[in-house]
Structure formats: structure tokens, C-alpha cells
C-alpha positions as CSV (number, residue, x, y, z in Angstrom):
1,M,114.8,95.8,-51.2
2,G,111.7,93.7,-50.4
3,E,111.0,90.2,-51.5
4,I,110.8,89.9,-55.3
5,Q,108.1,87.8,-56.8
6,V,108.9,86.5,-60.3
7,I,105.7,85.4,-62.2
8,A,105.5,84.0,-65.7
9,L,102.1,84.8,-67.1
10,G,100.9,82.7,-70.0
11,G,99.9,84.9,-73.0
12,S,96.6,83.1,-73.1
13,L,95.6,84.7,-69.8
14,L,95.1,88.0,-71.7
15,R,92.7,86.4,-74.1
16,P,89.9,84.6,-72.3
17,D,86.6,83.8,-74.0
18,S,84.8,87.0,-72.9
19,E,85.7,90.6,-72.6
20,H,84.1,90.6,-69.1
21,D,86.5,87.8,-68.0
22,R,89.5,89.7,-69.3
23,N,88.5,92.9,-67.5
24,D,88.0,91.0,-64.3
25,W,91.3,89.2,-64.6
26,I,93.2,92.5,-65.1
27,D,91.3,94.1,-62.2
28,N,92.3,91.2,-60.0
29,I,96.0,91.4,-61.1
30,L,96.0,95.1,-60.3
31,S,94.6,94.3,-56.8
32,I,97.3,91.6,-56.2
33,L,100.1,93.9,-57.2
34,T,98.8,96.8,-55.2
35,Q,98.4,94.7,-52.1
36,G,101.8,93.1,-52.6
37,V,103.6,96.4,-53.0
38,E,101.9,97.7,-49.9
39,K,103.4,94.7,-48.0
40,G,106.9,95.5,-49.4
41,M,107.0,93.1,-52.3
42,K,108.4,93.8,-55.7
43,F,107.3,92.0,-58.9
44,V,108.8,90.9,-62.1
45,L,106.1,89.8,-64.5
46,I,107.1,88.0,-67.7
47,I,104.2,87.7,-70.2
48,G,104.0,85.2,-73.1
49,G,102.9,85.9,-76.6
50,G,99.6,83.9,-76.6
51,A,97.2,84.2,-79.5
52,P,99.0,87.1,-81.3
53,A,102.3,85.2,-81.3
54,R,100.6,82.0,-82.7
55,E,98.7,84.0,-85.3
56,Y,101.7,85.8,-86.7
57,I,103.9,82.8,-86.6
58,S,101.2,80.9,-88.5
59,I,101.1,83.6,-91.2
60,A,104.9,83.7,-91.4
61,Q,105.4,79.9,-91.7
62,R,104.3,80.0,-95.4
63,F,107.2,82.3,-96.2
64,V,109.7,81.7,-93.4
65,S,111.4,78.4,-92.6
66,S,114.0,79.7,-90.0
67,A,113.0,78.8,-86.4
68,H,115.1,81.8,-85.3
69,R,113.1,84.2,-87.5
70,L,109.8,82.7,-86.3
71,D,110.9,83.0,-82.7
72,T,111.8,86.7,-83.4
73,I,108.2,87.3,-84.4
74,G,106.9,85.5,-81.2
75,I,109.2,87.7,-79.1
76,A,107.7,90.8,-80.6
77,A,104.3,89.6,-79.6
78,T,105.4,89.0,-76.0
79,R,106.7,92.6,-75.8
80,L,103.4,94.0,-77.2
81,N,101.6,92.1,-74.4
82,A,104.1,93.4,-71.9
83,T,103.6,96.9,-73.1
84,L,99.8,96.5,-72.7
85,L,100.1,95.5,-69.1
86,Q,102.8,98.1,-68.4
87,Q,100.6,100.9,-69.6
88,I,97.6,99.6,-67.7
89,F,99.6,99.4,-64.5
90,L,101.1,102.9,-65.0
91,S,97.7,104.3,-65.6
92,H,96.6,103.0,-62.2
93,G,99.4,104.7,-60.3
94,L,101.6,101.7,-59.7
95,N,105.4,102.3,-59.6
96,V,106.2,100.4,-62.9
97,S,109.4,100.5,-64.9
98,S,108.9,102.8,-67.9
99,S,111.1,100.5,-70.0
100,I,110.5,96.9,-71.1
101,P,113.8,95.0,-70.4
102,I,115.1,93.1,-73.3
103,V,117.9,91.3,-71.4
104,I,117.8,89.9,-67.8
105,S,120.7,92.0,-66.6
106,E,118.5,95.2,-67.0
107,L,116.4,93.9,-64.1
108,E,118.9,94.9,-61.5
109,H,118.7,98.6,-62.4
110,A,115.0,98.6,-63.0
111,L,114.2,97.1,-59.6
112,K,116.2,99.7,-57.7
113,D,113.8,102.4,-58.7
114,C,110.5,100.6,-59.4
115,D,108.2,98.1,-57.6
116,I,107.1,96.3,-60.8
117,V,108.9,95.4,-64.0
118,V,107.0,93.9,-66.9
119,M,108.9,92.2,-69.8
120,G,108.4,89.6,-72.5
121,G,110.9,87.4,-74.4
122,T,114.6,88.1,-74.7
123,Q,116.1,85.9,-77.4
124,P,115.1,83.3,-80.0
125,G,115.2,79.7,-78.7
126,Q,113.7,80.6,-75.4
127,T,110.1,80.9,-74.2
128,T,109.0,83.4,-71.6
129,D,109.0,80.5,-69.1
130,T,112.8,80.3,-69.5
131,V,113.1,84.1,-69.2
132,A,111.1,83.9,-65.9
133,V,113.4,81.1,-64.5
134,E,116.5,83.0,-65.5
135,A,115.1,86.2,-63.9
136,A,114.3,84.3,-60.7
137,C,117.8,82.8,-60.6
138,F,119.4,86.2,-61.4
139,I,117.7,88.0,-58.5
140,Q,117.9,84.9,-56.2
141,A,114.1,84.7,-55.7
142,R,112.7,82.0,-53.4
143,H,110.8,80.5,-56.3
144,C,109.4,81.2,-59.8
145,L,105.6,81.1,-60.3
146,I,104.4,79.8,-63.6
147,A,100.8,81.0,-64.1
148,T,99.4,79.1,-67.0
149,N,96.0,77.9,-68.3
150,V,95.9,74.5,-66.7
151,S,95.3,73.6,-63.0
152,H,98.4,71.5,-62.5
153,V,101.2,69.6,-64.1
154,F,99.5,66.4,-65.4
155,T,100.8,62.9,-66.0
156,K,99.8,63.4,-69.7
157,D,98.5,66.3,-71.8
158,P,94.9,66.7,-70.5
159,R,93.9,68.3,-73.8
160,H,94.4,65.0,-75.5
161,H,94.2,62.3,-72.8
162,S,91.1,61.9,-70.7
163,D,93.0,59.7,-68.2
164,A,95.5,62.5,-67.4
165,Q,96.0,62.9,-63.7
166,P,97.0,66.1,-61.8
167,I,100.3,66.0,-59.9
168,S,100.5,68.1,-56.7
169,S,104.3,67.7,-56.1
170,L,107.3,66.4,-58.1
171,R,111.0,67.0,-58.7
172,L,112.4,69.1,-61.5
173,Y,114.0,66.1,-63.2
174,E,110.6,64.3,-63.2
175,L,109.0,67.4,-64.8
176,L,111.6,67.4,-67.5
177,E,110.8,63.7,-68.2
178,L,107.2,64.6,-68.7
179,S,107.8,67.7,-70.8
180,G,110.3,66.3,-73.3
181,E,113.4,68.0,-74.7
182,A,112.4,70.9,-76.9
183,L,109.5,72.9,-78.4
184,E,108.8,74.1,-81.9
185,P,108.2,77.9,-82.4
186,G,104.7,78.8,-81.2
187,A,104.2,75.4,-79.5
188,S,103.5,75.1,-75.7
189,T,103.7,72.8,-72.8
190,V,102.9,73.4,-69.2
191,V,106.5,74.4,-68.6
192,D,109.1,74.8,-71.3
193,P,111.8,72.1,-71.2
194,V,114.6,74.7,-71.6
195,A,113.1,76.5,-68.5
196,I,113.1,73.3,-66.6
197,K,116.8,72.7,-67.4
198,K,117.6,76.3,-66.3
199,A,115.7,75.6,-63.0
200,I,117.7,72.4,-62.5
201,D,121.0,74.3,-63.1
202,G,119.9,77.1,-60.7
203,Q,118.1,74.8,-58.2
204,M,115.0,77.0,-58.5
205,K,111.7,75.9,-57.1
206,L,108.8,76.2,-59.4
207,L,105.1,76.8,-58.5
208,V,102.6,76.0,-61.3
209,V,99.1,77.4,-61.0
210,D,96.1,78.0,-63.2
211,G,96.5,81.8,-63.7
212,R,92.9,82.2,-64.8
213,D,92.0,81.9,-61.1
214,T,93.9,84.9,-59.7
215,M,93.2,83.7,-56.1
216,R,95.7,80.9,-56.8
217,I,98.3,83.4,-57.8
218,Q,97.7,85.4,-54.7
219,A,97.8,82.3,-52.4
220,A,101.1,81.1,-54.0
221,I,103.0,84.4,-53.7
222,T,101.8,85.0,-50.1
223,G,102.9,81.5,-48.9
224,L,99.4,80.1,-48.4
225,E,98.3,76.7,-49.5
226,F,97.2,76.8,-53.1
227,E,95.8,74.4,-55.7
228,G,98.5,73.6,-58.2
229,T,101.9,71.9,-58.5
230,V,105.0,72.4,-56.5
231,V,108.2,71.4,-58.4
232,Q,111.1,71.0,-56.0
233,P,114.8,71.1,-57.1
């Protein structure tokens, strides 16, 4: 089996401001996967819920107080996004698993027969960042790539602090200090704290890139220098 790349794709990457940008992004992801497979790589892509998850959680919150139930709604949105990508990839002739795994252990079988596996969330209380880190640890990948909608890990949330500074390299425990201890359903941070704890337990290196720029994804998975943050164990 060739090298396996585990990539967490933020759900927001599927919903840029324009349809043209979305089509370009999908075209570029198709190209990255095709080239990677030709070089002997396999891919596990874990997609977040993005706007659909936030919208449906927002609707439900008037009627549902259980975080577990709200997470269940978010997981359903991630699997819808995963199905969208799966069907696009299949339609372009890529050797993609016909099933969307709902537990990490299903990856072992899926990767024996397929070059690409797409999945979403697995259980309440975990974001797709956590699923990606668990997947990377399960298959003993060299690293886990977190493709999000910011360029780096920052010293502060750049959406709310104009003095936030990008960080090119840090340790997992330092990232955990920046991210805090937990997230509410539908909330987000550059890397989910639970995922960071899983990475610490598994000594898993994280690469954080702005997934809107697919060239950064390609550089990171091919071992080239890339703009983003390297998080060492």
C-alpha cells in the first residue's frame, strides 16, 4: 500500500463566495488527487459540516437543548458533504470507496480496495478534525493535514483581533493552550481541542494550511515548503 495522506477539509471550503471559486476549488482538488494516485498515494478525506451544519444546528437550538442531539445534526451535514465529494470523484473516474465510513475501523478494509476514502463525522462530541487525527493515528500516517479557512495558526483569533500574528511552527501542547479546552456544537477554532489532545496521545504531527489555496495543500502533501503552520509532537 502506498503512502496514505489524511486530510481534514473544513466544510467552509465547499461554500466560497462565488460559484466560480467553488468550481475551481473542486477542479483543483480533483487534479491533486489524480496526480497523487498516479504517484502511488492513497487519500483519506474527512470533510466538515460547514454552513449546512451551522444552519441546521441554529434551527434546532430553539427546540433542542441536548449537545449530543445537536452534534448528531452536525454529523449528518458532514456526511452529506462527504457524499457530494464522493459522487463527484466517482464521476471523474477516481477509485473512490462507494461507502462513507461511519467508524474509523472501516478505513482498513476500504483502503485495501480503493485509492480514496471520503468520510464525515463519526460520533457526537467530536469534530471532523478529531476524526482526521484519529484516522491518521489508526493508519500510522506521517502527519495529518488540516485544511481550513485561515492561513496559519495565529497567536489570537484573527477574526476578532487585528494584532493577531501568524505562527509558522509550534508544539502540540502550545497549540492546545491557544485553542482552549472544548467547543460548543457548531462552533469552530483553527484546530479542535479534542483533536489536539488525540494528536498529543498519538504523537501525530499536524500541518495547518489555508485550504482555499489548493497549491498549499499540494505542497504540504508532496513534502515541499508550504505557507502554513507545522505543529510538532
